[in-house]
VOVEX-724345 format. One record per residue (C-alpha): z, y, x; residue number from 0; residue in one letter. Coordinates in steps of 0.2 Angstrom, whole numbers, plus 5000, padded with zeros to 4 digits. Layout:
BEGIN
(node (Z, Y, X), NUM, 'A')
...
***
This chain:
BEGIN
(node (5403, 5063, 5246), 0, 'M')
(node (5408, 5051, 5235), 1, 'K')
(node (5396, 5054, 5222), 2, 'R')
(node (5384, 5055, 5234), 3, 'Y')
(node (5383, 5039, 5239), 4, 'F')
(node (5385, 5033, 5224), 5, 'F')
(node (5369, 5040, 5217), 6, 'L')
(node (5361, 5036, 5234), 7, 'L')
(node (5366, 5017, 5229), 8, 'F')
(node (5360, 5017, 5212), 9, 'C')
(node (5342, 5026, 5217), 10, 'N')
(node (5342, 5010, 5232), 11, 'L')
(node (5348, 5000, 5218), 12, 'S')
(node (5332, 5004, 5205), 13, 'F')
(node (5320, 5004, 5219), 14, 'S')
(node (5325, 4984, 5224), 15, 'A')
(node (5324, 4981, 5204), 16, 'V')
(node (5309, 4988, 5202), 17, 'V')
(node (5301, 4982, 5220), 18, 'F')
(node (5307, 4965, 5214), 19, 'A')
(node (5299, 4967, 5198), 20, 'Q')
(node (5282, 4973, 5206), 21, 'Q')
(node (5283, 4956, 5215), 22, 'R')
(node (5269, 4943, 5210), 23, 'I')
(node (5281, 4928, 5218), 24, 'I')
(node (5298, 4923, 5215), 25, 'D')
(node (5307, 4926, 5232), 26, 'M')
(node (5313, 4907, 5228), 27, 'T')
(node (5296, 4902, 5228), 28, 'D')
(node (5293, 4914, 5244), 29, 'L')
(node (5306, 4906, 5254), 30, 'V')
(node (5296, 4889, 5251), 31, 'F')
(node (5281, 4897, 5254), 32, 'L')
(node (5286, 4902, 5273), 33, 'E')
(node (5295, 4884, 5274), 34, 'G')
(node (5281, 4876, 5271), 35, 'M')
(node (5268, 4888, 5283), 36, 'T')
(node (5280, 4884, 5297), 37, 'K')
(node (5280, 4865, 5293), 38, 'A')
(node (5261, 4864, 5292), 39, 'V')
(node (5258, 4876, 5308), 40, 'M')
(node (5270, 4864, 5318), 41, 'D')
(node (5262, 4849, 5310), 42, 'S')
(node (5244, 4857, 5316), 43, 'S')
(node (5251, 4861, 5336), 44, 'R')
(node (5242, 4848, 5349), 45, 'I')
(node (5255, 4851, 5365), 46, 'L')
(node (5249, 4849, 5382), 47, 'P')
(node (5244, 4831, 5385), 48, 'G')
(node (5244, 4826, 5365), 49, 'Q')
(node (5234, 4813, 5361), 50, 'A')
(node (5224, 4815, 5348), 51, 'L')
(node (5217, 4800, 5336), 52, 'V')
(node (5203, 4790, 5346), 53, 'A')
(node (5192, 4795, 5352), 54, 'P')
(node (5197, 4811, 5351), 55, 'F')
(node (5206, 4809, 5369), 56, 'G')
(node (5221, 4820, 5375), 57, 'K')
(node (5224, 4839, 5374), 58, 'N')
(node (5220, 4843, 5395), 59, 'N')
(node (5218, 4862, 5391), 60, 'T')
(node (5235, 4865, 5400), 61, 'K')
(node (5243, 4874, 5384), 62, 'G')
(node (5245, 4872, 5366), 63, 'T')
(node (5233, 4873, 5354), 64, 'L')
(node (5232, 4875, 5334), 65, 'I')
(node (5221, 4864, 5323), 66, 'R')
(node (5217, 4866, 5306), 67, 'P')
(node (5231, 4856, 5299), 68, 'G')
(node (5242, 4841, 5301), 69, 'G')
(node (5239, 4822, 5303), 70, 'R')
(node (5223, 4819, 5306), 71, 'E')
(node (5215, 4834, 5300), 72, 'T')
(node (5199, 4840, 5311), 73, 'Y')
(node (5204, 4835, 5328), 74, 'P')
(node (5199, 4848, 5339), 75, 'S')
(node (5204, 4867, 5340), 76, 'F')
(node (5194, 4878, 5326), 77, 'W')
(node (5195, 4897, 5331), 78, 'I')
(node (5191, 4902, 5314), 79, 'R')
(node (5208, 4893, 5306), 80, 'D')
(node (5217, 4898, 5319), 81, 'Y')
(node (5213, 4917, 5319), 82, 'A')
(node (5215, 4919, 5300), 83, 'M')
(node (5234, 4913, 5301), 84, 'S')
(node (5239, 4922, 5316), 85, 'L')
(node (5247, 4936, 5306), 86, 'E')
(node (5260, 4923, 5298), 87, 'S')
(node (5269, 4927, 5313), 88, 'G')
(node (5275, 4907, 5318), 89, 'F')
(node (5263, 4907, 5334), 90, 'V')
(node (5272, 4911, 5352), 91, 'T')
(node (5264, 4925, 5363), 92, 'K')
(node (5261, 4912, 5377), 93, 'A')
(node (5251, 4902, 5364), 94, 'E')
(node (5242, 4916, 5357), 95, 'Q')
(node (5235, 4920, 5376), 96, 'K')
(node (5228, 4902, 5380), 97, 'H')
(node (5219, 4900, 5365), 98, 'M')
(node (5211, 4919, 5366), 99, 'L')
(node (5206, 4915, 5384), 100, 'L')
(node (5203, 4897, 5379), 101, 'L')
(node (5191, 4907, 5367), 102, 'T')
(node (5184, 4918, 5380), 103, 'A')
(node (5180, 4906, 5393), 104, 'A')
(node (5168, 4896, 5381), 105, 'T')
(node (5161, 4909, 5376), 106, 'Q')
(node (5142, 4907, 5378), 107, 'C')
(node (5136, 4915, 5393), 108, 'D')
(node (5118, 4909, 5392), 109, 'Q')
(node (5106, 4908, 5378), 110, 'T')
(node (5099, 4888, 5375), 111, 'W')
(node (5092, 4879, 5363), 112, 'I')
(node (5098, 4863, 5356), 113, 'T')
(node (5091, 4847, 5356), 114, 'K')
(node (5087, 4848, 5339), 115, 'A')
(node (5079, 4865, 5341), 116, 'G')
(node (5093, 4876, 5335), 117, 'T')
(node (5099, 4893, 5345), 118, 'M')
(node (5114, 4895, 5353), 119, 'V')
(node (5113, 4916, 5356), 120, 'P')
(node (5122, 4923, 5373), 121, 'Y')
(node (5139, 4930, 5368), 122, 'G')
(node (5140, 4917, 5353), 123, 'S')
(node (5159, 4911, 5350), 124, 'I')
(node (5160, 4891, 5347), 125, 'A')
(node (5164, 4885, 5331), 126, 'D')
(node (5177, 4871, 5338), 127, 'H')
(node (5180, 4867, 5354), 128, 'I')
(node (5187, 4849, 5362), 129, 'R')
(node (5203, 4846, 5367), 130, 'V')
(node (5200, 4833, 5379), 131, 'D')
(node (5187, 4842, 5390), 132, 'D')
(node (5186, 4859, 5385), 133, 'N')
(node (5167, 4859, 5378), 134, 'K')
(node (5162, 4871, 5367), 135, 'P')
(node (5153, 4866, 5348), 136, 'I')
(node (5145, 4879, 5341), 137, 'Y')
(node (5138, 4871, 5325), 138, 'Y')
(node (5148, 4865, 5313), 139, 'P')
(node (5145, 4846, 5307), 140, 'G')
(node (5149, 4834, 5323), 141, 'T')
(node (5161, 4834, 5339), 142, 'Y')
(node (5147, 4829, 5349), 143, 'D')
(node (5139, 4843, 5361), 144, 'Y')
(node (5123, 4837, 5367), 145, 'E')
(node (5121, 4832, 5348), 146, 'A')
(node (5126, 4849, 5340), 147, 'Q')
(node (5115, 4859, 5330), 148, 'G')
(node (5107, 4851, 5316), 149, 'A')
(node (5098, 4864, 5307), 150, 'K')
(node (5107, 4858, 5290), 151, 'E')
(node (5120, 4871, 5297), 152, 'F')
(node (5108, 4884, 5301), 153, 'G')
(node (5098, 4890, 5314), 154, 'M')
(node (5111, 4900, 5324), 155, 'T')
(node (5131, 4899, 5325), 156, 'P')
(node (5139, 4904, 5311), 157, 'A')
(node (5142, 4924, 5312), 158, 'Y')
(node (5162, 4923, 5306), 159, 'C')
(node (5168, 4916, 5323), 160, 'D')
(node (5163, 4932, 5334), 161, 'Q')
(node (5173, 4942, 5322), 162, 'F')
(node (5189, 4932, 5323), 163, 'Y')
(node (5186, 4933, 5343), 164, 'F')
(node (5192, 4950, 5343), 165, 'I')
(node (5205, 4947, 5328), 166, 'H')
(node (5212, 4936, 5341), 167, 'M')
(node (5213, 4948, 5354), 168, 'A')
(node (5217, 4965, 5343), 169, 'D')
(node (5233, 4954, 5337), 170, 'Y')
(node (5238, 4947, 5353), 171, 'Y')
(node (5237, 4968, 5359), 172, 'I')
(node (5245, 4975, 5344), 173, 'K')
(node (5261, 4962, 5344), 174, 'T')
(node (5266, 4966, 5360), 175, 'G')
(node (5253, 4957, 5374), 176, 'G')
(node (5251, 4965, 5388), 177, 'D')
(node (5235, 4976, 5387), 178, 'I')
(node (5230, 4971, 5406), 179, 'S')
(node (5224, 4957, 5399), 180, 'L')
(node (5210, 4966, 5394), 181, 'L')
(node (5203, 4969, 5409), 182, 'S')
(node (5207, 4951, 5416), 183, 'K')
(node (5189, 4944, 5422), 184, 'E')
(node (5185, 4925, 5412), 185, 'I')
(node (5169, 4916, 5420), 186, 'N')
(node (5167, 4934, 5427), 187, 'G')
(node (5165, 4946, 5415), 188, 'T')
(node (5180, 4957, 5406), 189, 'R')
(node (5189, 4950, 5392), 190, 'L')
(node (5185, 4968, 5385), 191, 'I')
(node (5166, 4965, 5388), 192, 'D')
(node (5166, 4949, 5379), 193, 'R')
(node (5174, 4957, 5363), 194, 'L')
(node (5160, 4970, 5364), 195, 'E')
(node (5146, 4958, 5367), 196, 'I')
(node (5154, 4945, 5355), 197, 'A')
(node (5154, 4962, 5343), 198, 'F')
(node (5135, 4962, 5343), 199, 'K')
(node (5130, 4945, 5341), 200, 'V')
(node (5127, 4942, 5322), 201, 'P')
(node (5110, 4953, 5316), 202, 'P')
(node (5115, 4967, 5309), 203, 'S')
(node (5103, 4981, 5300), 204, 'R')
(node (5102, 4998, 5310), 205, 'L')
(node (5104, 5008, 5295), 206, 'D')
(node (5119, 5006, 5288), 207, 'N')
(node (5128, 4990, 5300), 208, 'G')
(node (5126, 4976, 5287), 209, 'I')
(node (5124, 4959, 5294), 210, 'V')
(node (5110, 4950, 5288), 211, 'Y')
(node (5100, 4935, 5292), 212, 'T')
(node (5085, 4925, 5285), 213, 'N')
(node (5080, 4908, 5284), 214, 'D')
(node (5071, 4908, 5299), 215, 'T')
(node (5086, 4915, 5308), 216, 'F')
(node (5100, 4908, 5298), 217, 'R')
(node (5119, 4909, 5305), 218, 'G')
(node (5131, 4903, 5293), 219, 'V')
(node (5141, 4918, 5284), 220, 'D')
(node (5158, 4912, 5284), 221, 'F')
(node (5163, 4893, 5292), 222, 'G')
(node (5173, 4892, 5272), 223, 'F')
(node (5154, 4888, 5266), 224, 'R')
(node (5147, 4882, 5281), 225, 'D')
(node (5138, 4868, 5270), 226, 'A')
(node (5129, 4883, 5259), 227, 'I')
(node (5113, 4892, 5262), 228, 'A')
(node (5115, 4910, 5260), 229, 'I')
(node (5103, 4923, 5265), 230, 'T')
(node (5098, 4940, 5266), 231, 'G')
(node (5111, 4954, 5267), 232, 'D')
(node (5127, 4947, 5270), 233, 'L')
(node (5143, 4951, 5260), 234, 'S')
(node (5158, 4944, 5267), 235, 'F')
(node (5152, 4944, 5285), 236, 'T')
(node (5150, 4963, 5285), 237, 'S')
(node (5168, 4962, 5278), 238, 'I')
(node (5173, 4955, 5293), 239, 'L')
(node (5163, 4967, 5305), 240, 'K')
(node (5172, 4982, 5298), 241, 'Y')
(node (5190, 4974, 5300), 242, 'V')
(node (5183, 4970, 5320), 243, 'A')
(node (5176, 4988, 5321), 244, 'A')
(node (5193, 4996, 5316), 245, 'E')
(node (5199, 4984, 5328), 246, 'Q')
(node (5189, 4986, 5341), 247, 'M')
(node (5192, 5003, 5338), 248, 'A')
(node (5211, 5002, 5339), 249, 'S')
(node (5209, 4992, 5356), 250, 'L')
(node (5199, 5007, 5366), 251, 'F')
(node (5211, 5018, 5359), 252, 'T')
(node (5225, 5011, 5370), 253, 'R')
(node (5214, 5008, 5384), 254, 'L')
(node (5212, 5027, 5382), 255, 'K')
(node (5192, 5027, 5377), 256, 'R')
(node (5192, 5040, 5364), 257, 'P')
(node (5171, 5038, 5364), 258, 'D')
(node (5173, 5020, 5362), 259, 'K')
(node (5185, 5020, 5349), 260, 'A')
(node (5174, 5034, 5339), 261, 'A')
(node (5160, 5025, 5339), 262, 'A')
(node (5167, 5009, 5331), 263, 'Y')
(node (5177, 5020, 5319), 264, 'K')
(node (5160, 5027, 5315), 265, 'A')
(node (5153, 5007, 5311), 266, 'I')
(node (5168, 5004, 5300), 267, 'A')
(node (5165, 5019, 5291), 268, 'R')
(node (5145, 5016, 5288), 269, 'Q')
(node (5149, 4998, 5283), 270, 'I')
(node (5163, 5003, 5270), 271, 'K')
(node (5149, 5015, 5263), 272, 'T')
(node (5135, 5005, 5261), 273, 'A')
(node (5146, 4989, 5255), 274, 'L')
(node (5146, 4995, 5237), 275, 'P')
(node (5128, 5000, 5236), 276, 'G')
(node (5120, 4983, 5244), 277, 'V')
(node (5132, 4970, 5235), 278, 'F')
(node (5140, 4977, 5218), 279, 'L')
(node (5133, 4969, 5202), 280, 'D')
(node (5136, 4972, 5184), 281, 'E')
(node (5153, 4964, 5182), 282, 'N')
(node (5159, 4975, 5197), 283, 'G')
(node (5157, 4959, 5210), 284, 'M')
(node (5150, 4956, 5226), 285, 'L')
(node (5136, 4946, 5227), 286, 'K')
(node (5138, 4935, 5243), 287, 'A')
(node (5121, 4940, 5247), 288, 'S')
(node (5106, 4948, 5241), 289, 'T')
(node (5093, 4934, 5243), 290, 'A')
(node (5098, 4912, 5242), 291, 'R')
(node (5112, 4907, 5232), 292, 'S')
(node (5117, 4927, 5230), 293, 'S')
(node (5129, 4924, 5216), 294, 'Q')
(node (5145, 4932, 5214), 295, 'A')
(node (5157, 4929, 5227), 296, 'D')
(node (5176, 4926, 5221), 297, 'V')
(node (5180, 4926, 5241), 298, 'W')
(node (5173, 4940, 5247), 299, 'G')
(node (5176, 4952, 5230), 300, 'T')
(node (5192, 4949, 5234), 301, 'A')
(node (5196, 4951, 5252), 302, 'L')
(node (5185, 4970, 5250), 303, 'A')
(node (5199, 4974, 5237), 304, 'I')
(node (5214, 4967, 5247), 305, 'Y')
(node (5207, 4976, 5261), 306, 'L')
(node (5204, 4993, 5250), 307, 'G')
(node (5184, 4992, 5254), 308, 'L')
(node (5183, 4993, 5234), 309, 'L')
(node (5193, 5008, 5226), 310, 'E')
(node (5195, 5017, 5212), 311, 'G')
(node (5183, 5012, 5195), 312, 'D')
(node (5172, 4999, 5204), 313, 'Q')
(node (5191, 4992, 5212), 314, 'Q')
(node (5197, 4989, 5196), 315, 'E')
(node (5181, 4985, 5186), 316, 'K')
(node (5182, 4968, 5198), 317, 'A')
(node (5199, 4966, 5197), 318, 'C')
(node (5198, 4965, 5178), 319, 'R')
(node (5183, 4952, 5181), 320, 'Y')
(node (5192, 4942, 5190), 321, 'L')
(node (5210, 4944, 5180), 322, 'A')
(node (5199, 4939, 5163), 323, 'T')
(node (5190, 4925, 5173), 324, 'A')
(node (5207, 4917, 5176), 325, 'Y')
(node (5213, 4921, 5157), 326, 'E')
(node (5196, 4913, 5154), 327, 'Q')
(node (5202, 4897, 5164), 328, 'G')
(node (5184, 4900, 5174), 329, 'N')
(node (5192, 4904, 5191), 330, 'L')
(node (5205, 4892, 5196), 331, 'A')
(node (5214, 4878, 5195), 332, 'Y')
(node (5233, 4873, 5198), 333, 'R')
(node (5231, 4890, 5208), 334, 'G')
(node (5217, 4884, 5218), 335, 'S')
(node (5202, 4895, 5217), 336, 'I')
(node (5183, 4893, 5214), 337, 'R')
(node (5169, 4902, 5227), 338, 'H')
(node (5160, 4904, 5212), 339, 'V')
(node (5166, 4908, 5193), 340, 'V')
(node (5163, 4893, 5184), 341, 'K')
(node (5150, 4901, 5172), 342, 'G')
(node (5141, 4909, 5183), 343, 'T')
(node (5134, 4892, 5193), 344, 'D')
(node (5119, 4894, 5201), 345, 'F')
(node (5113, 4876, 5189), 346, 'S')
(node (5120, 4862, 5181), 347, 'E')
(node (5119, 4853, 5197), 348, 'Q')
(node (5125, 4867, 5209), 349, 'T')
(node (5137, 4880, 5208), 350, 'A')
(node (5128, 4890, 5224), 351, 'W')
(node (5110, 4890, 5225), 352, 'E')
(node (5107, 4880, 5241), 353, 'T')
(node (5121, 4867, 5246), 354, 'A')
(node (5123, 4852, 5255), 355, 'I')
(node (5135, 4843, 5245), 356, 'V')
(node (5134, 4838, 5227), 357, 'P')
(node (5143, 4851, 5214), 358, 'K')
(node (5161, 4852, 5209), 359, 'D')
(node (5165, 4845, 5229), 360, 'T')
(node (5170, 4854, 5243), 361, 'Y')
(node (5163, 4873, 5244), 362, 'Q')
(node (5152, 4867, 5229), 363, 'N')
(node (5165, 4871, 5214), 364, 'G')
(node (5180, 4865, 5223), 365, 'A')
(node (5197, 4875, 5221), 366, 'Y')
(node (5203, 4881, 5237), 367, 'W')
(node (5221, 4890, 5241), 368, 'G')
(node (5214, 4899, 5255), 369, 'T')
(node (5209, 4914, 5246), 370, 'P')
(node (5224, 4914, 5231), 371, 'T')
(node (5234, 4926, 5238), 372, 'G')
(node (5220, 4938, 5240), 373, 'W')
(node (5214, 4935, 5221), 374, 'V')
(node (5232, 4935, 5217), 375, 'G')
(node (5233, 4956, 5224), 376, 'Y')
(node (5217, 4960, 5214), 377, 'A')
(node (5221, 4951, 5197), 378, 'I')
(node (5241, 4961, 5200), 379, 'A')
(node (5232, 4980, 5200), 380, 'K')
(node (5228, 4975, 5182), 381, 'V')
(node (5236, 4960, 5174), 382, 'N')
(node (5253, 4956, 5183), 383, 'P')
(node (5259, 4944, 5172), 384, 'T')
(node (5241, 4932, 5175), 385, 'A')
(node (5245, 4939, 5193), 386, 'A')
(node (5261, 4928, 5193), 387, 'R')
(node (5257, 4914, 5182), 388, 'K')
(node (5243, 4910, 5195), 389, 'L')
(node (5257, 4911, 5209), 390, 'V')
(node (5267, 4900, 5200), 391, 'K')
(node (5256, 4887, 5196), 392, 'E')
(node (5250, 4888, 5214), 393, 'Y')
(node (5267, 4886, 5220), 394, 'V')
(node (5269, 4871, 5209), 395, 'T')
(node (5255, 4861, 5214), 396, 'E')
(node (5261, 4862, 5233), 397, 'L')
(node (5279, 4858, 5229), 398, 'R')
(node (5271, 4843, 5220), 399, 'E')
(node (5263, 4837, 5233), 400, 'H')
(node (5273, 4844, 5249), 401, 'D')
(node (5269, 4833, 5263), 402, 'F')
(node (5287, 4835, 5270), 403, 'R')
(node (5291, 4821, 5256), 404, 'K')
(node (5282, 4809, 5264), 405, 'G')
(node (5268, 4798, 5271), 406, 'S')
(node (5261, 4796, 5250), 407, 'S')
(node (5262, 4816, 5252), 408, 'F')
(node (5248, 4824, 5257), 409, 'S')
(node (5248, 4844, 5251), 410, 'G')
(node (5245, 4855, 5255), 411, 'P')
(node (5227, 4849, 5254), 412, 'Y')
(node (5210, 4858, 5259), 413, 'E')
(node (5201, 4859, 5241), 414, 'C')
(node (5203, 4849, 5225), 415, 'F')
(node (5197, 4848, 5207), 416, 'H')
(node (5202, 4841, 5190), 417, 'P')
(node (5190, 4827, 5193), 418, 'S')
(node (5202, 4816, 5205), 419, 'G')
(node (5194, 4823, 5221), 420, 'Y')
(node (5205, 4829, 5238), 421, 'T')
(node (5199, 4834, 5254), 422, 'R')
(node (5209, 4839, 5270), 423, 'G')
(node (5228, 4835, 5268), 424, 'P')
(node (5241, 4847, 5276), 425, 'V')
(node (5228, 4860, 5279), 426, 'Y')
(node (5233, 4876, 5287), 427, 'L')
(node (5226, 4889, 5279), 428, 'T')
(node (5229, 4885, 5262), 429, 'T')
(node (5247, 4891, 5263), 430, 'V')
(node (5245, 4904, 5279), 431, 'S')
(node (5233, 4915, 5271), 432, 'L')
(node (5244, 4917, 5253), 433, 'P')
(node (5259, 4917, 5262), 434, 'F')
(node (5250, 4934, 5274), 435, 'I')
(node (5248, 4942, 5257), 436, 'V')
(node (5264, 4938, 5247), 437, 'F')
(node (5273, 4943, 5261), 438, 'R')
(node (5270, 4960, 5260), 439, 'S')
(node (5266, 4964, 5244), 440, 'M')
***
């Protein structure tokens, strides 16, 4: 018996060593990242009655909101950034319920046309919501309800928020929320029905479920590149739709509606099957689209690998391309990631084909920590040493600029560039998304 327990202990110890060797982040760095994520989340909270910087008023929504970051970063409730950070585990059930119901209550219940001549379709989910009067702003670029809808941000609201709304509901239920909330009526419509309506808002191909757009009716594919015009079939939004279809299937399974669950499962399978054939390029990367700004998309490819949407030889080819780009210095800077691999820019003037911001700033060539977890995960599949180096660079930069060291420190940044350009102090998804990935590896 003693020998059995000795061998069992040896096997468990060996497994622990192997697991530690497979990790691409040191445990001390993971603990640091966890602490920073929690601190940024705490700094991002807007408590009931709490005043924001002028002229944005007080939080009059009667519950806690979470904005995209601390200090004076984005003084509204952004659905997308919040939903992307949920799996960090630092949002209470009461907070989740409040923000889910607020998002549902501001869903567009009547198609309307903005003063700028753009459209807000029935079922649209807000880009962000003002905290003082609960007014939904469906378009990026403004906090003004009346002035929203500038055509430079598309002719319809961004497509991603509909799917992040579904993620909010799925996560709430999956982690122990009351399933009866799905039957709650908000402005006369049940929450589960609102989720189905939202799912159907982004235009999709009838034969394969892929989300698409064109110049006439363009909607932003993903809010982390709302300054970029991307048209044709859209890979990143289609990935989000795949995830949302799986989540809708899960919700309907819980509601004991196998017919509905099967229908959404079928949509997810359809998208997974179609994705490589529509978007893969010669390097194994997923193109962002099939028309304007159709360059290889680092963020979307890495996310597809993380979710298992690319498999086998297709996955390995993409992982090797990303690993090589990293080792050649064309992918990352101080652990943060470009949207487009340097050297594959559309021209000397712009990284993406069409952008409203200068090259090497913001979404047009700056480096972001938000996708570092996905990219690290992908590179680790073919080159764990390179992945560990990337992650160490990422954490080192976070430690250097940690906002907790004083008012002269502003990290984690939203994005930055070797030129000295920085944007967005104390930014949540820069740490929350990588933490979610690294914690699970």
